[in-house]
VMD Tcl script that draws the C-alpha trace (Angstrom):
set ca {
  {0.00 0.00 0.00}
  {1.30 3.42 -0.94}
  {1.69 5.65 2.12}
  {2.63 9.23 2.80}
  {6.00 9.95 4.40}
  {4.34 12.60 6.56}
  {2.68 11.35 9.72}
  {2.29 11.53 13.51}
  {1.56 8.90 16.11}
  {1.51 8.57 19.89}
  {1.45 5.55 22.20}
  {1.51 5.01 25.96}
  {2.27 2.16 28.34}
  {1.81 2.14 32.12}
  {2.41 -0.49 34.80}
  {3.00 -0.38 38.56}
  {6.60 0.76 38.10}
  {6.67 3.23 35.22}
  {4.75 5.21 32.64}
  {6.23 5.46 29.13}
  {4.98 7.54 26.23}
  {6.27 7.50 22.66}
  {5.73 10.11 19.96}
  {6.66 9.61 16.30}
  {6.53 12.29 13.63}
  {8.03 12.43 10.16}
  {8.42 14.54 7.03}
  {9.50 13.57 3.53}
  {13.14 12.69 2.91}
  {15.00 10.94 0.13}
  {16.34 8.26 2.49}
  {15.48 6.92 5.94}
  {16.83 9.12 8.74}
  {15.67 8.28 12.27}
  {16.46 10.36 15.34}
  {15.59 8.99 18.81}
  {15.36 11.12 21.94}
  {15.05 9.22 25.23}
  {16.27 9.36 28.87}
  {19.98 8.79 29.30}
  {19.51 5.67 31.42}
  {17.61 4.09 28.52}
  {20.24 4.82 25.85}
  {20.90 1.09 25.48}
  {17.52 0.83 23.72}
  {18.18 3.48 21.03}
  {19.30 1.21 18.19}
  {16.57 -1.32 18.95}
  {13.94 1.44 18.74}
  {15.39 2.66 15.43}
  {15.21 -0.84 13.97}
  {11.59 -1.22 15.08}
  {10.55 2.11 13.57}
  {12.51 1.55 10.34}
  {10.66 -1.71 9.74}
  {7.43 0.31 9.61}
  {8.83 3.40 7.84}
  {11.57 2.68 5.27}
  {11.76 6.31 4.08}
  {11.44 9.75 5.65}
  {13.02 11.99 8.26}
  {11.59 10.51 11.45}
  {11.80 11.89 14.99}
  {11.04 9.53 17.88}
  {10.63 10.84 21.42}
  {10.47 8.53 24.47}
  {9.39 10.00 27.82}
  {9.52 7.85 30.96}
  {8.17 8.54 34.47}
  {8.94 6.28 37.42}
  {5.86 5.42 39.50}
  {7.21 2.83 41.98}
  {8.70 3.46 45.41}
  {11.96 1.75 44.44}
  {12.98 4.28 41.80}
  {16.17 4.86 43.81}
  {18.06 3.11 46.59}
  {20.54 3.99 49.36}
  {24.07 2.69 48.94}
  {26.37 2.33 51.97}
  {30.06 2.92 51.39}
  {31.54 0.80 54.18}
  {35.12 1.60 53.21}
  {34.49 5.33 53.52}
  {32.63 4.85 56.84}
  {35.50 2.77 58.26}
  {38.07 5.30 57.09}
  {36.12 8.19 58.68}
  {35.77 6.24 61.94}
  {39.46 5.44 62.17}
  {40.49 8.98 61.31}
  {38.07 10.62 63.73}
  {38.94 8.18 66.52}
  {42.65 8.83 66.01}
  {41.98 12.56 66.07}
  {40.06 12.26 69.36}
  {42.92 10.26 70.93}
  {45.42 12.86 69.74}
  {43.30 15.73 71.06}
  {41.63 14.48 74.27}
  {40.17 17.91 74.90}
  {37.74 17.52 72.02}
  {34.16 16.99 73.03}
  {31.68 14.64 71.34}
  {31.54 10.98 70.43}
  {32.48 9.31 67.19}
  {29.11 7.58 66.79}
  {26.77 6.34 64.06}
  {25.03 9.69 63.61}
  {28.33 11.47 63.02}
  {29.69 8.86 60.62}
  {26.46 8.70 58.59}
  {26.66 12.43 57.94}
  {30.10 12.22 56.38}
  {30.29 12.70 52.56}
  {29.99 9.58 50.40}
  {29.10 7.28 53.32}
  {25.42 7.11 52.37}
  {24.55 7.78 48.75}
  {21.26 7.79 46.84}
  {21.54 6.08 43.44}
  {18.97 5.04 40.83}
  {17.65 1.56 41.46}
  {18.91 -1.11 39.10}
  {16.33 -2.07 36.50}
  {15.83 -5.13 34.36}
  {16.73 -4.19 30.78}
  {14.45 -6.80 29.24}
  {11.56 -5.50 31.31}
  {12.31 -1.91 30.29}
  {12.59 -2.88 26.61}
  {9.23 -4.64 26.76}
  {7.63 -1.49 28.21}
  {9.27 0.77 25.61}
  {8.24 -1.57 22.80}
  {4.64 -1.58 24.03}
  {4.47 2.24 23.86}
  {6.42 2.38 20.58}
  {4.22 -0.21 18.87}
  {1.09 1.76 19.76}
  {2.69 4.94 18.41}
  {3.71 3.13 15.20}
  {0.15 1.85 14.77}
  {-1.43 5.32 14.94}
  {1.47 6.80 12.94}
  {0.99 4.22 10.19}
  {-2.76 4.81 10.10}
  {-2.21 8.53 9.50}
  {0.31 7.75 6.73}
  {-2.16 5.41 5.04}
  {-4.96 7.99 5.19}
  {-2.73 10.75 3.83}
  {-1.32 8.40 1.19}
  {-4.81 7.62 -0.13}
  {-5.53 11.31 -0.60}
  {-2.25 11.86 -2.44}
  {-2.84 8.86 -4.70}
  {-6.35 10.04 -5.57}
  {-4.96 13.43 -6.58}
  {-2.13 11.84 -8.63}
  {-4.59 9.60 -10.52}
  {-6.86 12.55 -11.35}
  {-3.92 14.58 -12.65}
  {-2.64 11.58 -14.60}
  {-6.00 11.27 -16.34}
  {-5.95 14.98 -17.17}
  {-2.50 14.50 -18.72}
  {-3.80 11.54 -20.73}
  {-6.74 13.60 -22.03}
  {-4.38 16.42 -23.02}
  {-2.06 13.97 -24.80}
  {-5.04 12.60 -26.75}
  {-5.95 16.13 -27.88}
  {-2.33 16.69 -28.99}
  {-2.40 13.41 -30.88}
  {-5.61 14.42 -32.63}
  {-4.23 17.83 -33.61}
  {-0.67 16.71 -34.55}
  {-1.39 15.80 -38.24}
  {-2.54 19.37 -38.80}
  {0.90 20.77 -37.93}
  {2.56 19.75 -41.22}
  {-0.45 20.95 -43.22}
  {-0.34 24.33 -41.47}
  {3.38 24.59 -42.19}
  {2.77 23.79 -45.86}
  {0.05 26.43 -46.15}
  {2.17 29.10 -44.44}
  {5.10 28.33 -46.74}
  {2.86 28.76 -49.77}
  {1.63 32.09 -48.48}
  {5.15 33.37 -47.80}
  {6.39 32.32 -51.24}
  {3.34 33.88 -52.89}
  {3.97 37.06 -50.95}
  {7.60 37.19 -52.07}
  {7.09 36.25 -55.74}
  {3.79 37.98 -56.34}
  {0.55 36.68 -57.78}
  {1.95 36.31 -61.32}
  {4.66 33.76 -60.40}
  {4.02 30.05 -60.22}
  {4.44 28.50 -56.79}
  {6.97 25.59 -56.87}
  {4.62 22.90 -55.57}
  {7.19 20.09 -55.64}
  {9.62 22.15 -53.56}
  {6.91 22.99 -51.07}
  {5.93 19.32 -50.75}
  {9.57 18.37 -50.16}
  {10.02 21.02 -47.45}
  {6.73 20.03 -45.87}
  {7.77 16.38 -45.82}
  {11.10 17.23 -44.17}
  {9.31 19.39 -41.59}
  {6.73 16.66 -40.94}
  {9.50 14.15 -40.29}
  {11.34 16.48 -37.89}
  {8.17 17.42 -36.04}
  {6.75 13.92 -35.80}
  {5.80 13.28 -32.16}
  {4.08 9.92 -32.54}
  {6.76 8.06 -30.58}
  {6.66 10.55 -27.69}
  {2.86 10.48 -27.57}
  {2.80 6.67 -27.43}
  {5.35 6.63 -24.59}
  {3.59 9.39 -22.66}
  {0.25 7.60 -22.93}
  {1.94 4.43 -21.71}
  {3.47 6.34 -18.78}
  {0.02 7.67 -17.83}
  {-1.35 4.14 -17.69}
  {1.66 2.94 -15.66}
  {1.16 5.85 -13.28}
  {-2.41 4.79 -12.53}
  {-1.53 1.09 -12.30}
  {1.25 1.77 -9.80}
  {-0.99 4.03 -7.72}
  {-3.60 1.28 -7.52}
  {-0.99 -1.29 -6.46}
  {-0.32 -2.55 -2.95}
  {3.45 -1.98 -2.73}
  {5.40 1.08 -1.66}
  {6.27 2.83 -4.91}
  {7.48 6.35 -4.14}
  {10.86 5.90 -5.86}
  {9.29 4.13 -8.85}
  {6.76 6.94 -9.29}
  {9.49 9.54 -8.96}
  {11.41 7.93 -11.85}
  {8.24 7.62 -13.94}
  {7.40 11.30 -13.47}
  {10.89 12.25 -14.68}
  {10.28 10.22 -17.84}
  {6.90 11.89 -18.36}
  {8.49 15.31 -18.07}
  {11.19 14.32 -20.58}
  {8.58 13.22 -23.14}
  {6.58 16.42 -22.64}
  {9.70 18.53 -23.23}
  {10.50 16.59 -26.41}
  {6.97 17.06 -27.74}
  {7.19 20.79 -27.14}
  {10.57 21.15 -28.84}
  {9.73 18.96 -31.87}
  {6.19 20.09 -32.63}
  {7.08 23.73 -33.32}
  {3.44 24.72 -33.14}
  {1.75 27.27 -30.89}
  {-1.31 25.15 -30.16}
  {0.74 22.13 -29.17}
  {3.12 24.29 -27.13}
  {0.12 25.62 -25.23}
  {-1.01 22.08 -24.43}
  {2.52 21.07 -23.46}
  {2.47 23.85 -20.86}
  {-0.61 22.19 -19.36}
  {1.20 18.83 -19.39}
  {4.27 20.22 -17.64}
  {2.20 22.03 -15.01}
  {0.31 18.84 -14.11}
  {3.46 16.71 -14.19}
  {5.14 19.14 -11.78}
  {2.17 18.92 -9.40}
  {2.39 15.12 -9.52}
  {6.12 15.30 -8.87}
  {5.50 17.37 -5.74}
  {2.94 14.85 -4.50}
  {5.20 11.90 -5.26}
  {7.95 13.46 -3.12}
  {5.70 12.79 -0.11}
  {5.14 9.10 -0.83}
  {7.05 6.21 0.72}
}
mol new
graphics top color blue
foreach p $ca { graphics top sphere $p radius 0.5 }
foreach p [lrange $ca 0 end-1] q [lrange $ca 1 end] { graphics top cylinder $p $q radius 0.2 }
display resetview
């Protein structure tokens, strides 16, 4: 299914220990570029999150944001540094023996207040458990993100198909008018020669026919029309397909633009040039839409 590269999704997961939310948003990009923002203590999960998101979004500039709040009472724990406590005790006891005039006891309250003896540190967490929670929030975000991309993709495809049909109709009108180009050239040549030689001179009909034949050969656009009509049909077929086809459509639109340019340069006729301008305008609009497709 053809999807848009632009999308947004959000997912949440909560248990008795933590609450995790995940937001995913993306814009169009030639390749797949994923940026993940998450708490420092969860950095070990960054590459795993990228791989999970990339599986659902092979193209686009994607920003993923993970926010985590601890809900349990064991979010942190107290660590006792016994070596520091013992060192403080020995030092303070030695100081008291050296200076007997000092008042106070070297007791538990005093030692516990010394720097680095008691330290609050984040509680150790199970990485597999954390990953499962992050995945749960991320998968929900991916689901809503993908749904938005599908919805937007359908709208883009509908617009591309309509413009493709307009291009096809315009090509058919060019094809119908094209045989008249050589005849118009022949008539204009006759008129110019008549104007130069005057009414009394005979117009060299054989020369005019030869020039007209040469012009007709140079201005023949049958091959370009056939290819452009084929491209229009391919465009619609691809859009109705079930596979991601952004790159394929991008290439096809380039080919359509090339054929339109060739028709305009070869035809050498105002009416066809006017229609080619319509072709190029619609092809450019399709190209802009295709840039947003996966």
